[in-house]
N, C-alpha and C positions, 0 to 999 in steps of 0.2 A: 504493499500499500504506499502510495506517494503522499507526502505532506503537501497540501495545497494552499492553505491559509494558516498563518501563525502570528500570534501576538497582534491581533487587530482590535482596535478600540477606537470608536468614534461616536459622536452624537450628531443628530440633525435636528434643527429647529423646525417648528411648524411652518409649512409652506416654503421651506428652504429647497432649493433645486441643487443637487449634488451629482457630479459626473465621476464615475470611475474610469480612469485612464490607465492603461498598461498594455503590454504585448500579449499576443494570443497565448493562452494556456496559463496565465498568471493567477487565475482564480476569480476573475470578474463575475462570470456566469454562475460560478459556484456560490459566491457571496449573495447574489441575487436570488438564487434558489433558496438559500439559508434563510434569508429575511422574508421570503414568501411563505416560508413553511414547508416547503416541498422537500427539502433535505434537512438533516439534523446534524449539529456539530458533534464530533467526538469528545470534545472537551469545551468548557466555557459556557456561556449562555448568551442568548440573543433577546432583546427586549424591544417592544414598541410601547413607548411610555413606561409604564410600570409593569406591563403584562409581558409574561414570558412567551415566546413564539413556541406553540406546541403543534402547529399544523397550519394548513392554508385557511385563510379568512377573507371575505369579500373586502375588508377594510385595507387589504394589501393586494393591489392589483399587479399582475406581472404579464408583460408582453414579451414573448420570446423572439429570438431572431427568425424562427419559422413560425408561421401563423397557428399551427396546432388546432385547426378548426375541425369540428365534428362533421365528418363527410356525408353523414345521413341527414344532416339538417341544412335548411336553407339559411341564407344570409340573415333573414330576420330571426330565425330561430336560434341561430348561434349567437346573435347579439342578445337575445332574451335568455339564454342558457342560465347565466348567474342570477337573473331576476327570478327565474322559475325555481331554481334550487333554493333561493331564500324565501320563496313563497310571496314575493311582492310584485309579480308581474302585472296584475290587474290595476294596481294604482300607478305603475310606471309605463303603461302601454304606449302613452303619447310621446314618451321619452325615446322609445325605441325608433320612431319615425324621425325624430329630431336628430338622434345620432346617425341614422343612415344618411340623412341629408348632410349632416356635418362632413362625413367621410366620402360623400359624393356617390352613394351606392343606392339611393331610393329606387332607381330603376332596376335594380338586381335584387330587390327583396326576397323574391321567390326562386332565385338561382341557387344551385348547389356549388360547394366550393370547387368541384372539378371543372366547372364552367367559368371560373375567374381567373384572371391573370395573378401572378405572385403578388403584385403590388395591391391589387383589389383585395386579395385574401388577407394581406397584412392589415389593410384598413379596417376590415371586419374584426380582426383580432384587437385592434386598437379601440374600436368602438365598444367591443364586449367588456373590455377592462374599463374604460372611462364611464360607462353607463352605471356602474355600481358606485361612482364617486368615492373612490378609495382614499383613505387618509394617506396612504403611502402608495405611489404609483412606481413600479420598477420596470424600466425599459431596457431590454437587453438587445440593444442595436435593432429595434423594430422598423426603423425607416430605410434601412440599408438597401432593401430590395425595391424601393420606390424610385420612379424616375425623378429627376432633379426638381422639376416644377411641382410635382405632388408632394415630394419630401419637404420643400420650403413651405408650402401650404399647410402641411400637417404639423410641422414643427411649430408654426405660428398658432395653429388651433390648439395644440396640446398645451402650449404655454398660456394661451388666453384662458382656457378651461381651468388650469391649475391656479390661475391668479385669483 
């Protein structure tokens, strides 16, 4: 087993934007997966506020380098997935349309992931994370597959939504 992260300690203030920069394989994605609650540390502890991270929660949204969409669900249903799991879809239904418009995919609401370009699928993944209004939004290079114009637009939209 290879040591990936060692002696890391940091705090992030509410609404603070932080970037992790380093070479490939240095542990950036591993750290994000730990904060998201998808992986667990061999030693030490991870806290969000005073709460220990024991697993994934809607308050910590993660968008991966790959979209990781549910292939059997439409664009709309992929965006709704977290809301359904939390039992809040009914009161948030209008937000689904709003987020589809935000990412420019309202015309593809009933399309399945295999009909989408890589950039379109990534925008669905971003909308799926943002619709939960997470306290912590973890982005693991989610805009890398987008064309330059869409990437700039989505960077602006993510920052606008985060503020």
